[in-house]
Backbone as CSV, one residue per row, in Angstrom:
resi,resn,N_x,N_y,N_z,CA_x,CA_y,CA_z,C_x,C_y,C_z
1,MET,-33.351,30.328,36.799,-33.785,29.334,35.757,-33.020,28.733,35.031
2,ILE,-31.839,30.325,35.109,-31.148,29.236,33.988,-29.995,28.664,34.390
3,ALA,-30.141,28.342,36.119,-29.034,28.095,37.021,-29.437,26.604,36.848
4,TRP,-30.519,26.355,36.753,-31.672,25.017,36.490,-31.417,24.422,35.314
5,ARG,-31.584,25.369,34.284,-31.204,24.449,33.002,-30.064,24.231,32.556
6,ARG,-28.801,24.999,33.358,-27.191,24.661,32.799,-27.193,23.370,34.031
7,ALA,-27.984,23.268,34.979,-27.662,21.875,35.562,-28.503,20.490,35.232
8,GLY,-29.463,21.216,34.481,-30.335,19.627,33.809,-29.380,19.135,32.917
9,LEU,-28.943,19.979,31.877,-28.060,20.438,30.731,-27.030,18.981,31.119
10,VAL,-26.312,19.740,32.592,-24.774,19.033,32.614,-25.297,17.262,33.004
11,CYS,-26.960,17.503,33.857,-26.813,15.765,34.055,-27.494,15.111,32.900
12,SER,-28.277,16.173,32.412,-27.893,14.554,30.682,-26.805,14.336,30.003
13,LEU,-25.727,15.327,30.200,-24.623,15.220,29.289,-23.885,13.685,30.107
14,ALA,-24.528,14.183,31.460,-23.323,13.299,32.079,-24.265,11.515,31.971
15,LEU,-25.831,11.477,32.080,-25.975,10.598,31.606,-25.672,9.597,30.201
16,LEU,-25.892,10.409,28.984,-25.378,10.431,27.864,-24.104,9.766,28.270
17,MET,-22.916,10.040,29.054,-21.666,9.282,28.827,-21.698,8.461,29.499
18,LEU,-22.671,8.059,30.575,-22.431,6.824,31.124,-23.320,5.879,30.192
19,GLY,-23.926,5.960,29.336,-24.818,5.234,29.042,-23.929,4.802,27.217
20,ALA,-22.967,5.317,27.042,-22.037,5.144,25.806,-21.391,4.102,26.089
21,PRO,-20.819,4.052,26.922,-20.015,2.349,26.895,-20.990,1.074,26.784
22,ALA,-22.685,1.481,27.718,-23.213,0.456,27.615,-23.715,0.016,26.054
23,ALA,-24.216,1.482,24.943,-24.732,0.717,24.039,-23.190,0.486,23.114
24,ARG,-22.283,0.668,23.206,-21.226,-0.142,22.339,-21.024,-1.366,22.516
25,ALA,-21.230,-1.779,24.075,-21.302,-2.960,24.307,-22.192,-3.745,23.796
26,ASP,-23.746,-3.126,23.863,-25.073,-4.008,23.157,-24.575,-4.137,21.561
27,VAL,-23.960,-3.062,21.148,-23.750,-3.487,19.808,-22.632,-4.369,19.285
28,TYR,-21.532,-4.400,20.356,-20.272,-5.416,20.277,-21.049,-7.058,19.991
29,VAL,-21.872,-7.378,21.401,-22.780,-8.561,21.347,-23.579,-8.828,20.384
30,ASP,-24.394,-7.499,20.132,-25.320,-8.139,18.866,-24.620,-8.875,17.883
31,PHE,-23.524,-7.880,17.532,-22.611,-8.022,16.243,-21.972,-9.331,16.043
32,PHE,-21.559,-9.773,17.422,-21.355,-11.561,16.770,-22.206,-12.368,17.160
33,ARG,-23.142,-12.149,17.694,-24.469,-13.102,18.197,-24.953,-13.060,16.373
34,ALA,-25.090,-12.117,15.938,-25.609,-12.234,14.221,-24.489,-12.914,13.203
35,VAL,-23.350,-12.531,13.685,-22.451,-13.277,12.782,-22.237,-14.871,13.015
36,ASN,-22.944,-15.174,14.286,-22.995,-16.502,14.603,-24.294,-17.299,13.709
37,VAL,-24.985,-16.558,14.083,-26.273,-17.451,12.967,-26.563,-16.653,11.677
38,ASP,-25.131,-16.303,10.720,-25.571,-15.633,9.038,-26.651,-14.671,9.062
39,ASN,-26.499,-13.551,10.347,-27.537,-12.659,10.114,-27.179,-11.425,9.498
40,VAL,-27.559,-11.359,8.493,-26.476,-10.610,7.866,-26.864,-9.231,7.827
41,SER,-28.473,-8.671,8.141,-28.655,-7.255,8.199,-28.439,-7.162,9.800
42,GLY,-28.333,-8.237,10.749,-28.048,-7.815,12.299,-25.934,-7.041,12.191
43,VAL,-25.732,-7.805,11.359,-24.278,-7.921,11.338,-23.647,-6.228,10.419
44,ARG,-24.708,-6.009,9.270,-24.695,-4.281,8.502,-25.442,-4.092,9.492
45,ALA,-26.519,-3.869,10.440,-26.682,-2.882,11.095,-25.656,-2.328,12.360
46,ALA,-24.890,-3.152,13.017,-23.799,-2.966,13.524,-22.572,-2.218,12.851
47,LEU,-21.793,-2.253,11.733,-20.879,-1.968,11.523,-21.755,-0.729,10.753
48,GLN,-22.875,-0.669,10.379,-23.271,1.148,9.945,-23.226,1.910,11.707
49,ARG,-23.373,1.009,12.203,-23.260,1.925,13.890,-21.855,2.315,14.368
50,GLY,-20.707,1.745,13.553,-19.184,2.774,13.562,-18.622,1.201,14.116
51,LEU,-18.964,0.010,14.501,-18.514,-1.121,14.913,-17.297,-1.001,14.102
52,ASP,-16.178,-1.429,14.409,-14.896,-1.993,13.805,-14.954,-3.104,13.082
53,PRO,-15.286,-3.324,12.100,-15.100,-5.238,11.458,-13.666,-5.602,12.164
54,ASN,-12.934,-5.373,12.199,-12.130,-6.047,12.699,-11.927,-7.081,14.412
55,VAL,-13.316,-6.296,15.068,-12.621,-6.368,16.449,-12.807,-7.589,17.199
56,LEU,-12.392,-8.232,18.173,-12.070,-9.427,18.440,-13.560,-9.867,19.614
57,ASN,-13.795,-11.196,19.452,-14.803,-11.429,20.140,-13.957,-11.746,22.145
58,GLU,-14.483,-12.056,22.891,-14.182,-12.406,23.950,-13.090,-13.716,24.145
59,GLN,-13.394,-14.548,22.896,-12.365,-15.671,22.451,-11.307,-15.315,21.600
60,GLY,-10.936,-14.070,21.282,-10.013,-13.562,20.431,-10.103,-13.842,19.082
61,GLN,-11.335,-13.647,18.553,-11.976,-14.710,17.223,-12.155,-13.154,16.827
62,CYS,-11.875,-12.775,15.069,-12.468,-11.795,14.470,-13.490,-12.382,13.663
63,ALA,-14.899,-12.038,13.316,-15.893,-12.147,12.785,-15.743,-12.992,11.247
64,LEU,-14.854,-12.190,10.470,-14.516,-12.587,9.212,-13.857,-14.137,9.230
65,TYR,-13.150,-14.680,10.379,-12.885,-16.217,10.677,-13.817,-17.010,11.387
66,LEU,-14.663,-16.208,11.843,-16.003,-16.540,12.594,-17.075,-17.579,10.992
67,ALA,-16.972,-16.070,10.645,-17.795,-16.711,8.931,-17.603,-17.654,8.231
68,VAL,-16.018,-17.977,8.279,-15.442,-19.110,7.113,-15.761,-20.051,8.350
69,ARG,-15.700,-20.063,9.403,-15.729,-21.480,10.737,-16.557,-21.954,10.574
70,GLU,-17.747,-20.888,10.220,-19.113,-21.519,10.475,-20.329,-21.526,9.472
71,ASP,-19.044,-21.426,8.294,-20.075,-21.877,7.035,-21.227,-20.778,6.725
72,ASN,-21.024,-19.651,7.532,-22.226,-18.281,6.924,-21.835,-17.004,5.984
73,ALA,-22.746,-17.878,4.819,-22.203,-17.135,3.533,-22.759,-15.907,3.312
74,GLN,-23.601,-15.542,3.769,-24.102,-14.249,3.806,-23.283,-12.868,4.436
75,VAL,-23.273,-13.218,5.532,-21.640,-12.753,6.159,-20.665,-12.681,6.034
76,PHE,-20.310,-13.494,5.050,-19.013,-13.302,4.893,-19.030,-12.773,3.902
77,ASP,-19.475,-12.425,2.902,-19.863,-11.580,2.098,-19.621,-10.393,2.212
78,LEU,-20.430,-10.400,3.043,-20.725,-8.673,3.500,-19.053,-7.969,4.113
79,LEU,-18.693,-8.502,4.696,-17.565,-8.793,5.485,-16.330,-8.300,4.592
80,LEU,-16.402,-9.518,3.618,-15.282,-9.450,2.463,-15.586,-7.964,2.017
81,ALA,-16.405,-7.651,1.858,-16.291,-6.380,0.535,-16.146,-5.269,1.484
82,TRP,-16.517,-5.453,3.144,-16.972,-3.975,3.771,-15.003,-3.530,3.962
83,PRO,-15.060,-1.975,3.766,-14.138,-1.341,3.918,-13.572,-1.214,5.150
84,GLY,-12.539,-1.287,4.821,-11.463,-1.894,6.026,-11.178,-2.776,6.253
85,ILE,-11.944,-3.985,5.914,-11.771,-5.215,6.786,-10.446,-5.839,6.564
86,GLN,-9.639,-6.112,7.781,-8.134,-6.902,7.397,-8.664,-8.242,7.459
87,LEU,-8.351,-8.642,5.774,-8.040,-10.131,5.522,-6.946,-11.008,6.457
88,ASP,-6.086,-10.274,6.770,-5.002,-11.117,7.191,-4.817,-10.971,8.723
89,GLN,-5.643,-10.781,9.253,-6.013,-10.714,10.964,-6.289,-11.718,11.405
90,ARG,-4.887,-11.834,12.253,-5.236,-13.428,13.664,-5.943,-13.194,14.593
91,ASN,-6.400,-14.247,15.111,-7.276,-14.630,16.058,-5.666,-15.155,17.515
92,ALA,-6.599,-15.434,18.455,-5.916,-15.292,19.964,-4.634,-16.778,19.381
93,VAL,-4.987,-17.454,18.278,-3.714,-18.359,18.185,-3.136,-18.253,17.381
94,GLY,-3.158,-16.973,16.032,-2.364,-16.811,14.856,-3.066,-17.459,13.948
95,GLU,-4.210,-17.647,14.089,-5.162,-17.857,12.828,-5.528,-16.956,11.809
96,THR,-5.750,-17.500,10.476,-6.335,-16.583,9.835,-7.756,-16.565,9.042
97,PRO,-8.345,-15.909,8.655,-9.565,-16.697,7.698,-9.369,-17.813,6.705
98,LEU,-8.135,-17.547,5.711,-7.699,-18.206,4.496,-7.068,-19.183,5.561
99,MET,-6.636,-19.427,6.693,-6.380,-20.458,7.090,-7.325,-21.668,7.570
100,MET,-8.177,-21.242,8.100,-9.606,-21.968,8.260,-10.094,-22.416,7.142
101,ALA,-10.318,-21.359,6.199,-10.826,-21.773,4.447,-10.303,-23.456,4.289
102,ALA,-8.791,-22.436,4.409,-7.365,-23.930,3.844,-8.225,-25.403,4.375
103,LEU,-8.407,-25.184,5.601,-8.594,-26.305,6.714,-9.776,-26.931,6.118
104,LYS,-11.112,-26.334,5.929,-11.812,-26.389,5.625,-12.604,-26.689,4.289
105,GLY,-11.572,-26.633,3.442,-11.845,-27.052,1.902,-12.556,-25.714,1.384
106,GLN,-13.092,-24.934,2.002,-13.842,-24.111,1.223,-13.029,-23.226,-0.454
107,ILE,-12.799,-23.851,-1.523,-12.288,-23.183,-2.632,-12.475,-22.026,-2.584
108,ASP,-13.941,-21.411,-2.791,-14.443,-20.715,-3.498,-13.952,-19.241,-2.687
109,ARG,-14.408,-19.658,-1.301,-13.952,-18.966,-0.358,-12.285,-18.618,-0.210
110,MET,-11.720,-19.640,-0.318,-10.012,-19.234,-0.480,-9.593,-18.549,-1.761
111,GLN,-10.248,-18.599,-2.766,-9.770,-18.299,-3.899,-10.317,-16.355,-3.915
112,ARG,-11.930,-16.254,-3.059,-11.955,-14.806,-3.168,-11.132,-14.038,-2.492
113,LEU,-10.676,-14.548,-1.112,-9.992,-14.456,0.188,-8.572,-13.930,-0.552
114,ILE,-7.830,-14.604,-1.390,-6.846,-14.695,-2.043,-6.874,-13.341,-3.163
115,ASP,-7.624,-13.239,-3.582,-7.784,-12.062,-4.823,-8.108,-10.999,-4.408
116,ARG,-8.877,-10.428,-3.172,-8.706,-9.132,-2.383,-7.786,-9.073,-1.890
117,GLY,-6.207,-10.131,-1.746,-5.218,-9.822,-1.110,-4.294,-10.252,-0.165
118,ALA,-5.366,-11.395,0.302,-4.917,-11.815,1.445,-3.841,-13.046,1.580
119,ALA,-2.872,-13.231,2.233,-1.162,-13.468,2.184,-1.917,-15.191,1.804
120,ILE,-1.101,-15.605,1.056,-1.252,-17.086,1.307,0.245,-17.503,1.982
121,HIS,0.756,-17.051,2.517,1.558,-17.637,3.540,2.031,-16.710,4.394
122,GLN,2.482,-17.018,5.853,3.445,-16.455,6.463,3.883,-17.291,7.424
123,GLU,5.170,-16.578,8.487,5.541,-17.694,9.282,4.953,-18.668,9.983
124,GLY,5.705,-19.670,10.163,5.126,-20.015,11.389,3.713,-21.136,11.066
125,TRP,2.999,-21.397,11.458,2.042,-22.308,10.771,0.941,-21.270,10.068
126,SER,0.886,-22.260,8.471,0.251,-21.670,6.936,-0.658,-21.838,6.520
127,PRO,-0.840,-21.080,5.637,-2.314,-21.748,5.534,-1.988,-23.273,4.896
128,LEU,-0.507,-23.525,4.023,-0.706,-24.647,3.446,-0.582,-25.907,4.642
129,HIS,-0.260,-25.579,5.285,-0.259,-26.581,6.434,-1.704,-26.978,7.100
130,TYR,-2.529,-26.005,6.923,-4.082,-26.246,7.372,-4.639,-26.973,6.120
131,ALA,-4.189,-26.396,5.064,-4.517,-27.124,4.029,-4.235,-28.681,4.109
132,ALA,-3.038,-28.892,3.743,-2.805,-30.585,4.016,-3.357,-31.101,5.504
133,THR,-3.848,-30.579,6.401,-4.027,-31.262,7.282,-5.689,-31.140,7.045
134,GLY,-6.548,-31.110,6.238,-7.744,-30.899,6.071,-8.051,-32.105,4.790
135,PRO,-9.404,-32.057,4.288,-9.458,-33.188,3.413,-9.517,-32.907,2.300
136,SER,-9.492,-31.701,1.579,-9.483,-31.304,0.146,-8.016,-31.091,-0.569
137,VAL,-7.675,-32.072,-1.483,-6.627,-31.762,-2.148,-6.183,-30.373,-3.018
138,ALA,-7.899,-29.794,-3.190,-7.514,-29.031,-4.214,-7.223,-27.724,-3.638
139,ALA,-7.529,-27.436,-1.677,-6.924,-26.547,-1.663,-5.314,-26.687,-0.998
140,VAL,-4.793,-27.295,-1.207,-3.601,-27.339,-0.879,-3.000,-27.399,-2.078
141,ARG,-3.446,-27.764,-3.735,-3.135,-27.047,-4.883,-3.319,-25.629,-5.399
142,LEU,-4.277,-25.388,-4.956,-4.692,-24.039,-4.877,-3.205,-23.087,-4.191
143,LEU,-3.297,-23.669,-3.032,-1.836,-22.807,-2.364,-0.850,-22.992,-2.979
144,LEU,-0.231,-24.243,-3.279,1.167,-24.449,-4.305,0.568,-23.867,-5.666
145,ASP,-0.144,-23.354,-6.283,-0.022,-22.997,-7.626,-0.464,-21.311,-7.350
146,LYS,-0.409,-21.030,-6.141,-0.044,-19.385,-5.993,1.168,-19.241,-5.350
147,GLY,1.784,-19.957,-5.155,3.368,-19.959,-4.750,3.397,-20.213,-3.527
148,ALA,2.587,-21.049,-2.480,2.961,-21.209,-1.129,3.848,-21.758,-1.513
149,PRO,5.199,-21.700,-0.486,6.316,-22.544,-0.169,5.680,-23.854,-0.045
150,VAL,6.368,-25.134,-0.236,5.817,-26.249,-0.185,6.482,-27.171,0.787
151,ASN,7.639,-26.495,1.413,8.460,-27.043,2.275,8.187,-26.460,3.887
152,ALA,7.354,-25.493,4.084,7.480,-23.896,4.686,7.194,-24.683,6.455
153,ARG,7.818,-24.331,7.152,7.934,-24.794,8.808,7.132,-23.721,9.896
154,SER,6.407,-24.616,10.606,5.802,-23.853,11.594,6.788,-23.778,12.678
155,ALA,6.771,-23.099,13.844,7.093,-22.905,14.943,7.915,-24.204,15.347
156,ASN,7.738,-24.931,15.100,8.073,-26.163,16.392,8.651,-27.126,14.760
157,GLY,8.734,-26.468,13.519,9.738,-27.617,12.454,8.623,-28.281,11.463
158,SER,7.670,-28.305,11.907,6.409,-29.304,11.194,6.116,-28.809,9.920
159,THR,6.170,-29.608,8.837,6.089,-29.359,7.242,4.737,-29.150,6.976
160,PRO,4.030,-29.114,5.924,2.314,-29.527,5.237,3.254,-30.874,5.131
161,LEU,3.925,-31.376,4.608,3.534,-32.753,4.087,3.516,-33.880,5.487
162,MET,4.240,-33.507,7.429,4.317,-33.626,8.042,2.648,-34.132,8.267
163,MET,1.893,-32.998,8.069,0.514,-32.540,8.653,-0.345,-33.360,7.917
164,ALA,-0.021,-33.417,6.682,-0.799,-34.569,5.805,-0.839,-36.021,5.952
165,ALA,0.460,-35.982,6.180,0.709,-37.830,6.433,0.003,-37.993,7.573
166,ARG,-0.359,-37.455,8.971,-1.005,-37.642,10.646,-2.648,-37.615,9.998
167,TYR,-2.888,-36.523,9.190,-4.330,-36.061,9.044,-5.070,-35.854,7.974
168,GLY,-4.178,-36.042,6.955,-4.843,-35.470,5.575,-4.945,-36.442,4.431
169,GLU,-5.150,-36.499,3.703,-5.277,-37.270,2.655,-4.628,-37.882,1.903
170,GLU,-4.264,-39.410,1.287,-2.902,-39.607,0.811,-2.689,-38.702,-0.574
171,ARG,-4.182,-38.351,-1.552,-3.668,-37.327,-2.245,-2.769,-36.134,-2.179
172,SER,-3.084,-35.752,-1.299,-2.555,-34.521,-0.945,-1.281,-34.608,-0.638
173,VAL,-0.620,-35.947,0.417,1.166,-35.767,0.201,1.645,-36.733,-0.885
174,MET,0.858,-37.421,-2.058,0.961,-37.307,-3.019,1.521,-36.297,-3.676
175,LEU,1.013,-35.099,-4.216,0.575,-33.688,-4.656,1.561,-33.022,-3.806
176,LEU,1.529,-33.366,-2.488,3.236,-32.208,-2.152,4.520,-33.131,-2.351
177,VAL,4.455,-34.296,-2.655,5.855,-34.862,-2.912,6.112,-34.244,-4.011
178,GLU,5.126,-34.360,-5.065,5.323,-34.050,-6.585,5.793,-32.711,-6.978
179,ARG,5.218,-31.750,-5.433,5.610,-30.489,-5.840,6.834,-30.552,-4.990
180,GLY,7.593,-31.451,-4.544,9.011,-30.936,-3.799,9.100,-31.027,-2.755
181,ALA,8.236,-31.798,-1.796,8.308,-31.501,-0.738,9.322,-32.678,-0.119
182,ASP,10.378,-32.309,1.066,11.196,-33.247,1.241,10.171,-34.380,2.443
183,LEU,10.583,-35.702,2.062,10.650,-36.618,2.436,10.946,-37.453,4.067
184,GLY,12.124,-36.463,3.585,13.545,-37.019,4.809,13.467,-35.935,6.062
185,ALA,12.612,-34.493,5.531,12.562,-33.365,6.780,11.799,-34.077,8.223
186,ARG,12.735,-33.428,9.396,12.549,-33.694,10.006,12.081,-32.401,11.394
187,ASN,11.278,-32.556,12.346,11.082,-31.553,12.974,11.640,-31.666,13.955
188,ASN,11.404,-30.316,15.210,12.145,-30.241,15.864,12.317,-30.838,17.307
189,LEU,11.807,-31.915,17.187,11.071,-33.450,17.879,11.962,-34.321,17.096
190,GLY,12.603,-33.940,16.023,13.306,-34.934,15.316,12.209,-36.195,14.125
191,LEU,11.064,-35.620,14.343,10.336,-36.549,13.618,9.691,-36.276,12.265
192,ASP,10.174,-37.215,11.281,9.868,-37.469,9.729,8.025,-37.046,9.253
193,ALA,7.585,-37.455,8.317,6.238,-37.228,7.847,5.856,-39.131,8.011
194,ALA,6.808,-39.891,8.016,6.540,-41.576,8.236,5.919,-41.391,10.022
195,ASP,6.696,-41.152,10.634,6.705,-40.657,12.190,5.396,-40.336,12.752
196,PHE,4.751,-39.284,11.709,3.430,-38.639,12.035,2.722,-39.769,11.533
197,ALA,3.028,-40.230,10.345,1.642,-41.029,10.276,2.018,-42.284,11.648
198,ARG,3.227,-42.704,11.539,2.971,-43.843,12.375,2.250,-43.447,13.821
199,GLY,2.690,-42.366,14.462,2.224,-41.817,15.647,0.107,-42.095,15.407
200,ALA,-0.189,-41.964,13.926,-1.741,-41.744,14.359,-2.187,-43.469,13.352
201,ASP,-1.418,-44.300,13.955,-1.479,-45.693,13.463,-2.346,-45.797,11.735
202,ARG,-1.424,-45.009,10.890,-1.959,-45.127,9.495,-1.018,-45.816,8.874
203,ASP,-0.938,-46.908,8.594,0.448,-47.813,8.142,-0.184,-47.640,6.879
204,TRP,-1.028,-47.501,6.213,-1.115,-47.259,4.835,-0.525,-45.945,4.381
205,MET,-0.559,-44.869,5.457,0.116,-43.769,4.506,1.448,-44.355,5.091
206,ILE,1.814,-44.896,5.846,3.581,-45.409,5.782,4.207,-45.903,4.581
207,ALA,3.387,-46.535,3.774,3.315,-47.234,3.119,3.330,-46.509,1.707
208,THR,2.671,-45.531,1.769,2.524,-44.557,0.893,3.645,-43.647,0.522
209,LEU,4.752,-43.399,1.951,5.536,-42.824,2.376,6.647,-43.454,1.663
210,GLU,6.718,-44.985,1.920,7.942,-45.447,1.438,8.131,-45.847,-0.024
211,ARG,6.456,-45.798,-0.569,6.595,-45.949,-2.097,7.569,-44.394,-2.851
212,LEU,6.755,-43.700,-2.091,6.846,-42.251,-2.598,8.299,-41.892,-2.744
213,GLN,9.518,-42.730,-1.232,10.486,-42.447,-1.130,11.352,-43.495,-2.072
214,ARG,10.865,-44.671,-2.554,11.498,-45.430,-3.118,11.696,-44.915,-4.778
215,GLN,10.019,-44.254,-5.079,10.507,-43.426,-6.399,11.581,-42.634,-6.824
216,ARG,11.256,-41.755,-5.590,12.060,-40.412,-5.968,13.720,-40.894,-5.505
217,ALA,14.117,-41.807,-5.313,15.457,-42.309,-5.004,15.696,-43.023,-6.693
218,GLY,14.838,-43.690,-6.996,14.924,-44.517,-8.177,15.034,-43.326,-9.099
219,ALA,14.230,-42.275,-9.111,14.549,-40.868,-10.325,15.847,-40.066,-10.269
220,ALA,16.277,-40.087,-8.994,17.550,-39.364,-8.938,19.114,-40.193,-9.293
221,ARG,18.696,-41.729,-9.564,19.813,-42.481,-9.903,20.398,-41.922,-11.494
């Protein structure tokens, strides 16, 4: 009888061990499914079961980044306050939650991330590059006011001004220049901000850059 019970216990333990990875996988799948649809109760349940809030999905994205990208307010609020959350965790291509918030012009989320300690600058592509690429001059201003370097260089030598010239708003270009952006800076391919605008057929942006260049030259005399 004792031997039978011992064998049964060993069998039960073996089944539990086999089931544990499957259970963890289920929690992982449920977690990211809940993140993507702003199901805050589902996200909380997974975290309360011990899932790491900084775990990456199969595409290399963390939950906080996805909450920003998908504009999922409830999940963002939960994750931002969750113990152990890594505010500056990068995804598979080096993007942080603050970078995505800057690109989308989510000023309130940018401010909250920064208030919690998110880095306003990183080497390579930075939050300011992303803000300059997006539609919000307020996002650019917020980062500059917080001390982001106006002439930050990406891995290929591109500056926020170059990104704004090609993709962003005229007001962002004007603000960057006002704060000291180098109009003559060139990236590793030898392209300046006007070249970036030219590549996107933004003739009006080229005219703006030329006007700003004349104004700066005149002020220097």
